[in-house]
N, C-alpha and C positions, 0 to 999 in steps of 0.2 A: 408527709410521705409523698403527696402529689408533687410537691415542689422538688423533691429528690429525683423522681422519675423524669420530670421536665428538664432538670439540670443534666441528668445522665443522657437523655435523648439529644439535647443540644450539644453536649460534649462529644458524643459519638459522631454527630453530623459535622462538627467542626474539625475533626481529625483530617488532615490532608491525605488524599489518596496517594498511594505509592505510584511512582512513575510507571507507566505502561504504554505500549505502542498504540498509536492511532492507526486504525486499519482503513485501507482503501481497496476497492474491488473494481473489477472490470470484466465484462463479457467480451471475449475475443471472437471476431468474425472477419470474413473477407469483405463484407459490406462496409466495415468500419475503416478499411484501408483508404488512403487518399492518393490516387484514385482507387475505387473498389477493385479488388483482385479477381472477383468472380468465384473464389473458392467457397466450397460448402463446409470447409473445416471449421471447427468451433473450439473454444477453450474458455477457461476462467482463470483469473489472476487475483491473488490477494497479496497486498504489500503492506507490511506493518513497519511504521517508522517510530522509533523511540528517541525523542530529543535528549532525554537525560543520559542514555547510554550510547548515543550516536550509532545505533544499530538499525539496519534495514533488513527485514525478512521478506523474501520473495518466494511465493508459492504459485506454481502454475500447473494446470492440467489441460491437456489438449488432445484432440483426435481428429481423424478424417482429413488430414492434410494431403495435398496432391502429390507431394514428393518429400524427401527427407529434409529435416531441419538443418540449416547452415549457421544460423545466428539467432540470438534473442537478447533483448536489452530494453531499457527504459529510455524513451526520448523525452526531452524537456527543453524548453518550455514554449508552447505555441503562443501566438499572438492573442488568441481568443480561446476561452474555455471550450472543451469538447469538440474542437475543430482545428484543421490545419495540420501542418507538418513541422517538425523541429529536429534538431540534431540529437545525436545520441549522448545521453548524460552518463550512463553507467558503462561498465566494461565493454570493450570492443575486442574482437567481433561478437563475443557472446559471454553470457554469465559463466563464471567458474562452475564446471561440472554439469552444465546443461546438456541433456541428451541430444546428440547430433546424429543426423542421418536416419531419423525415425519419423514416422507419420503420426504417432501417438505417444504420449508419455506424461510423466509427472516430474515436478521439480520442487525442491524446498531447500533454501540456502540462506544463511545469515551473512550480511556484509557489514564490516566495520567502516563507517563513513569518515573516520579520522585517518584512514589509510588511502593514499592517493590511488592505489591499485584498484579500488572499488569503483573508480570513475574512468570515463574517457578522458585522456590527457588534454584533449582540446577543450573539453567542457571546463576543466579546472583552470586552464589558461585563460579562457574567456571570462571566468568569474573572478580570477585574481588569486585564489588560494583554495586549498582543500576545504577549509571551514566555510568559505563563501560558496563553494560548489554544493556543500551539504545544505546550506540555507536556501540556495536557489532550487534545489531538488525538493526540499520540504515545502517550499512555497508553491512550486509547480504541482505537487501532489494535492495540497490543500485547495488550490484554486482550479483544479480540473484542467490544467494545461500540460499534464504529463501522461504519456501512454506507453503501454507495454506492447512490443511488436515481436512477432515470430517470423523469421525469414526462412525460405526454403529454396531448393535448387530450381524449381519451376517459377518461383516468385522471389527473385533476389532482392527486390525493393520492399518485400513484406507480403506474407500471405494472409495472416490474420493479426488483428490488433484490437486494442480497446483502451479507451481513456479511463484513467483511474479516478474514482470518485469516493468520497467518504462512505465507508460501509455503514449500514444501518443497525449493526449489532452493538448494543451498549457494552461498554467496558465492564469487566468483572468488579472493579472497585466501585463503579457507579451503582451497579446492582446491589452490592453489599451495603452501601450507604443508604440507598432507598429502603432496603429491607430492614436495616437497623432503625431507621426513622419510623417506618410503619409499625414495627414491633413496639417501640416506645410509645407511640400514640395509642396503640391497642391496649398496652398495659395501663396507661393513664386513664383511658376511658373505662376500662374494666374496674379499676379501683374506685372510680366515682359512681359506678352503677350500683 
């Protein structure tokens, strides 16, 4: 019976996890602008990239801006992680449906990265194809060389921004595998006691 539980535990752990997005997060601030904007506005961004489905989810929450929003997008890729400036990688002048003319708000949208309209045309041209643009953006997200920027009337070059870095929240599939493994070990130990 011990052997059966051991085999079951190993089998469960060997099942590949379903594809799920890798999440990146950023705290948005005026101090993170280059050069700093002096804004006391703040925000948070969560960006989920799923390589299997080629989808990018962008979630943003912001408040305290000095004037109404005029644009928002992801810039990529800087020469060094977490510093510098780069061109716009995603839609210009702004994400589809992003709230404009406001000093606070939220946003949540899914982008199909196989669609050229999800990107800045000059970013696609520089990369050579839509597929190459997706890979460049994915690499920029993973390497900390991509940032989300919010532009406003008072700060047309950008009022608040933040570099996107891997989020520290484990994926649900990872948690399920850990839980299954711990349950199997617990059952095995319980049977031997």
